C-alpha positions as a Markdown table, in Angstrom:
| # | Residue | x | y | z |
|---|---|---|---|---|
| 1 | Unk | -16.2 | -10.8 | 92.0 |
| 2 | Unk | -19.2 | -8.7 | 91.0 |
| 3 | Unk | -22.2 | -9.1 | 93.3 |
| 4 | Unk | -24.3 | -6.0 | 92.5 |
| 5 | Unk | -25.6 | -4.4 | 89.4 |
| 6 | Unk | -26.9 | -0.9 | 89.6 |
| 7 | Unk | -29.3 | 0.1 | 86.8 |
| 8 | Unk | -30.6 | 3.5 | 85.7 |
| 9 | Unk | -34.3 | 3.2 | 84.9 |
| 10 | Unk | -35.7 | 5.5 | 82.2 |
| 11 | Unk | -33.7 | 5.0 | 79.0 |
| 12 | Unk | -31.9 | 1.9 | 80.3 |
| 13 | Unk | -34.5 | -0.7 | 81.3 |
| 14 | Unk | -37.6 | 1.1 | 80.1 |
| 15 | Unk | -38.3 | 3.5 | 77.2 |
| 16 | Unk | -37.7 | 7.1 | 78.2 |
| 17 | Unk | -41.2 | 8.7 | 77.9 |
| 18 | Unk | -40.0 | 12.2 | 79.0 |
| 19 | Unk | -41.1 | 12.5 | 82.6 |
| 20 | Unk | -43.1 | 9.3 | 82.8 |
| 21 | Unk | -46.1 | 9.5 | 85.2 |
| 22 | Unk | -48.5 | 7.0 | 83.7 |
| 23 | Unk | -48.0 | 3.3 | 84.5 |
| 24 | Unk | -49.9 | 2.4 | 81.3 |
| 25 | Unk | -47.0 | 3.9 | 79.3 |
| 26 | Unk | -44.3 | 1.6 | 80.6 |
| 27 | Unk | -42.4 | -0.2 | 77.8 |
| 28 | Unk | -39.4 | -2.3 | 78.5 |
| 29 | Unk | -36.4 | -1.9 | 76.2 |
| 30 | Unk | -35.9 | -5.1 | 74.2 |
| 31 | Unk | -33.6 | -7.5 | 76.0 |
| 32 | Unk | -33.9 | -5.7 | 79.3 |
| 33 | Unk | -36.0 | -8.3 | 81.1 |
| 34 | Unk | -33.8 | -11.2 | 79.7 |
| 35 | Unk | -30.7 | -9.4 | 80.9 |
| 36 | Unk | -32.1 | -8.9 | 84.4 |
| 37 | Unk | -33.2 | -12.6 | 84.5 |
| 38 | Unk | -29.7 | -13.7 | 83.6 |
| 39 | Unk | -28.2 | -11.3 | 86.2 |
| 40 | Unk | -30.4 | -12.9 | 88.9 |
| 41 | Unk | -29.6 | -16.4 | 87.7 |
| 42 | Unk | -25.9 | -15.5 | 88.1 |
| 43 | Unk | -26.6 | -14.6 | 91.7 |
| 44 | Unk | -26.4 | -10.9 | 91.4 |
| 45 | Unk | -28.4 | -8.3 | 93.3 |
| 46 | Unk | -30.1 | -5.6 | 91.2 |
| 47 | Unk | -30.6 | -2.1 | 92.4 |
| 48 | Unk | -32.4 | 0.7 | 90.5 |
| 49 | Unk | -31.2 | 4.3 | 91.0 |
| 50 | Unk | -33.1 | 7.0 | 89.2 |
| 51 | Unk | -33.1 | 10.8 | 89.0 |
| 52 | Unk | -36.7 | 12.0 | 88.8 |
| 53 | Unk | -36.5 | 15.8 | 88.5 |
| 54 | Unk | -40.0 | 15.8 | 87.1 |
| 55 | Unk | -41.2 | 15.8 | 90.7 |
| 56 | Unk | -39.1 | 18.8 | 91.6 |
| 57 | Unk | -40.2 | 20.6 | 88.5 |
| 58 | Unk | -43.9 | 20.0 | 89.4 |
| 59 | Unk | -44.6 | 17.9 | 86.4 |
| 60 | Unk | -45.8 | 14.9 | 88.4 |
| 61 | Unk | -46.1 | 13.9 | 92.1 |
| 62 | Unk | -44.2 | 11.5 | 94.2 |
| 63 | Unk | -47.4 | 9.5 | 94.3 |
| 64 | Unk | -47.4 | 9.2 | 90.5 |
| 65 | Unk | -43.8 | 8.2 | 90.6 |
| 66 | Unk | -44.5 | 5.4 | 93.1 |
| 67 | Unk | -47.4 | 4.2 | 90.9 |
| 68 | Unk | -45.1 | 3.8 | 88.0 |
| 69 | Unk | -42.2 | 2.3 | 90.0 |
| 70 | Unk | -44.5 | -0.2 | 91.8 |
| 71 | Unk | -45.9 | -1.2 | 88.4 |
| 72 | Unk | -42.4 | -1.8 | 87.0 |
| 73 | Unk | -41.4 | -3.9 | 90.1 |
| 74 | Unk | -44.5 | -6.0 | 89.8 |
| 75 | Unk | -44.1 | -6.5 | 86.0 |
| 76 | Unk | -40.6 | -7.6 | 86.6 |
| 77 | Unk | -41.6 | -9.9 | 89.4 |
| 78 | Unk | -44.2 | -11.5 | 87.2 |
| 79 | Unk | -41.4 | -12.3 | 84.8 |
| 80 | Unk | -39.2 | -13.8 | 87.5 |
| 81 | Unk | -37.0 | -10.8 | 88.2 |
| 82 | Unk | -36.8 | -9.6 | 91.8 |
| 83 | Unk | -35.3 | -6.1 | 92.4 |
| 84 | Unk | -33.3 | -6.0 | 95.6 |
| 85 | Unk | -34.0 | -2.3 | 96.2 |
| 86 | Unk | -34.6 | 1.0 | 94.4 |
| 87 | Unk | -34.1 | 4.7 | 95.2 |
| 88 | Unk | -35.0 | 7.9 | 93.4 |
| 89 | Unk | -33.9 | 11.5 | 93.7 |
| 90 | Unk | -36.9 | 13.9 | 93.3 |
| 91 | Unk | -34.8 | 17.1 | 93.0 |
| 92 | Unk | -33.8 | 19.3 | 90.1 |
| 93 | Unk | -30.2 | 20.0 | 89.2 |
| 94 | Unk | -30.6 | 23.5 | 90.6 |
| 95 | Unk | -31.4 | 22.1 | 94.0 |
| 96 | Unk | -27.7 | 20.9 | 94.2 |
| 97 | Unk | -28.8 | 18.0 | 96.5 |
| 98 | Unk | -26.5 | 15.1 | 97.5 |
| 99 | Unk | -28.8 | 12.4 | 96.2 |
| 100 | Unk | -29.0 | 13.3 | 92.5 |
| 101 | Unk | -26.7 | 11.3 | 90.3 |
| 102 | Unk | -23.7 | 11.8 | 89.8 |
| 103 | Unk | -23.6 | 12.6 | 93.6 |
| 104 | Unk | -23.3 | 9.5 | 95.7 |
| 105 | Unk | -26.3 | 9.9 | 98.1 |
| 106 | Unk | -28.3 | 7.0 | 96.7 |
| 107 | Unk | -25.2 | 4.7 | 96.9 |
| 108 | Unk | -24.4 | 5.9 | 100.4 |
| 109 | Unk | -27.8 | 4.9 | 101.6 |
| 110 | Unk | -28.0 | 1.6 | 99.8 |
| 111 | Unk | -24.5 | 0.5 | 100.6 |
| 112 | Unk | -25.1 | 1.1 | 104.3 |
| 113 | Unk | -28.5 | -0.6 | 104.2 |
| 114 | Unk | -27.3 | -3.7 | 102.3 |
| 115 | Unk | -23.6 | -3.7 | 103.3 |
| 116 | Unk | -22.4 | -3.3 | 99.7 |
| 117 | Unk | -18.9 | -3.0 | 98.4 |
| 118 | Unk | -18.2 | -0.6 | 95.5 |
| 119 | Unk | -15.5 | -2.9 | 94.2 |
| 120 | Unk | -18.2 | -5.6 | 93.8 |
| 121 | Unk | -20.6 | -3.2 | 92.0 |
| 122 | Unk | -21.2 | -2.1 | 88.4 |
| 123 | Unk | -23.6 | 0.4 | 87.0 |
| 124 | Unk | -25.4 | 0.5 | 83.6 |
| 125 | Unk | -26.9 | 3.7 | 82.4 |
| 126 | Unk | -27.6 | 5.9 | 79.4 |
| 127 | Unk | -26.3 | 9.3 | 80.6 |
| 128 | Unk | -23.0 | 10.8 | 81.6 |
| 129 | Unk | -24.4 | 11.3 | 85.1 |
| 130 | Unk | -24.8 | 7.5 | 85.5 |
| 131 | Unk | -21.2 | 7.0 | 84.4 |
| 132 | Unk | -19.8 | 9.7 | 86.7 |
| 133 | Unk | -21.9 | 8.3 | 89.5 |
| 134 | Unk | -20.1 | 5.0 | 89.1 |
| 135 | Unk | -16.8 | 6.7 | 89.2 |
| 136 | Unk | -17.7 | 8.8 | 92.2 |
| 137 | Unk | -18.8 | 5.7 | 94.1 |
| 138 | Unk | -15.7 | 3.8 | 93.3 |
| 139 | Unk | -17.5 | 1.1 | 91.3 |
| 140 | Unk | -15.6 | -1.7 | 89.5 |
| 141 | Unk | -17.0 | -0.4 | 86.2 |
| 142 | Unk | -19.7 | 1.7 | 84.5 |
| 143 | Unk | -21.3 | 0.9 | 81.2 |
| 144 | Unk | -23.0 | 3.4 | 78.9 |
| 145 | Unk | -25.9 | 2.2 | 76.7 |
| 146 | Unk | -27.0 | 3.9 | 73.5 |
| 147 | Unk | -30.6 | 3.5 | 74.3 |
| 148 | Unk | -32.5 | 6.5 | 75.9 |
| 149 | Unk | -30.1 | 9.4 | 76.0 |
| 150 | Unk | -27.1 | 7.3 | 75.1 |
| 151 | Unk | -26.2 | 9.2 | 72.0 |
| 152 | Unk | -26.0 | 12.4 | 74.0 |
| 153 | Unk | -24.1 | 10.6 | 76.6 |
| 154 | Unk | -21.5 | 9.7 | 74.0 |
| 155 | Unk | -21.1 | 13.3 | 73.1 |
| 156 | Unk | -21.0 | 14.4 | 76.7 |
| 157 | Unk | -18.2 | 11.9 | 77.4 |
| 158 | Unk | -16.3 | 12.9 | 74.3 |
| 159 | Unk | -16.6 | 9.4 | 72.7 |
| 160 | Unk | -17.1 | 9.2 | 68.9 |
| 161 | Unk | -17.2 | 5.5 | 68.2 |
| 162 | Unk | -20.5 | 3.6 | 68.2 |
| 163 | Unk | -20.5 | -0.1 | 68.9 |
| 164 | Unk | -22.2 | -2.8 | 66.9 |
| 165 | Unk | -22.7 | -4.6 | 70.2 |
| 166 | Unk | -20.1 | -3.1 | 72.7 |
| 167 | Unk | -16.6 | -1.8 | 72.8 |
| 168 | Unk | -14.1 | -0.7 | 75.4 |
| 169 | Unk | -12.8 | 2.9 | 75.2 |
| 170 | Unk | -9.1 | 3.3 | 76.0 |
| 171 | Unk | -7.5 | 3.3 | 78.5 |
| 172 | Unk | -9.1 | 0.1 | 79.8 |
| 173 | Unk | -9.7 | 1.5 | 83.3 |
| 174 | Unk | -11.5 | 4.5 | 81.8 |
| 175 | Unk | -15.1 | 5.5 | 82.6 |
| 176 | Unk | -17.1 | 4.3 | 80.9 |
| 177 | Unk | -15.3 | 0.9 | 80.9 |
| 178 | Unk | -17.5 | 0.0 | 77.9 |
| 179 | Unk | -20.1 | 1.4 | 75.6 |
| 180 | Unk | -22.9 | -1.0 | 74.6 |
| 181 | Unk | -25.8 | -1.0 | 72.2 |
| 182 | Unk | -28.3 | -1.7 | 74.9 |
| 183 | Unk | -28.6 | -3.3 | 78.4 |
| 184 | Unk | -28.4 | -6.8 | 77.0 |
| 185 | Unk | -25.2 | -6.0 | 75.2 |
| 186 | Unk | -23.9 | -4.4 | 78.3 |
| 187 | Unk | -24.7 | -7.6 | 80.2 |
| 188 | Unk | -22.8 | -9.6 | 77.6 |
| 189 | Unk | -19.8 | -7.4 | 78.2 |
| 190 | Unk | -20.1 | -7.8 | 82.0 |
| 191 | Unk | -20.4 | -11.6 | 81.7 |
| 192 | Unk | -17.3 | -11.9 | 79.6 |
| 193 | Unk | -15.2 | -9.7 | 82.0 |
| 194 | Unk | -16.6 | -10.4 | 85.5 |
| 195 | Unk | -18.9 | -13.4 | 85.6 |
| 196 | Unk | -17.9 | -17.1 | 85.6 |
| 197 | Unk | -20.3 | -18.7 | 83.2 |
| 198 | Unk | -20.0 | -22.5 | 83.1 |
């Protein structure tokens, strides 16, 4: 049974604004809020895990990140979506830290804090790093969306097919387990495979 959905932030639930530092520029991807509402209605916990190298690059501060993140959390709460927890990595790839996806540092922290099982977890994201993060953590599945950097993610993963809604690359246990048009399509795939919908 799936109990936890891990979501990338920029390009997956909100439009990627290229180092977003202004809360006024938050735009939710169509269907994202509805997908998260249905996840919560299905009894799932939602966790946000996001790489924010703009901090390490000096493009915006941690304070600016928190202003954006807090605004996202409050906007979702106003729509009935409660985020169970969120973490960010402020480092650049050159820092070679343990918390930047696809490394497992954010999972290690959240899984210990909330007593989470990787077999009960799925990640949805728009980059190869999100998919490999899911693989490294031992998640039940990882789903790539074509929003945000998803087209580049397809190329990075060596996948040529583009879904009308979603499709499953072969073999079935591969990572990604599915490629979806957007987060709502990814959620539809997860519902069909892992959620008992009466």
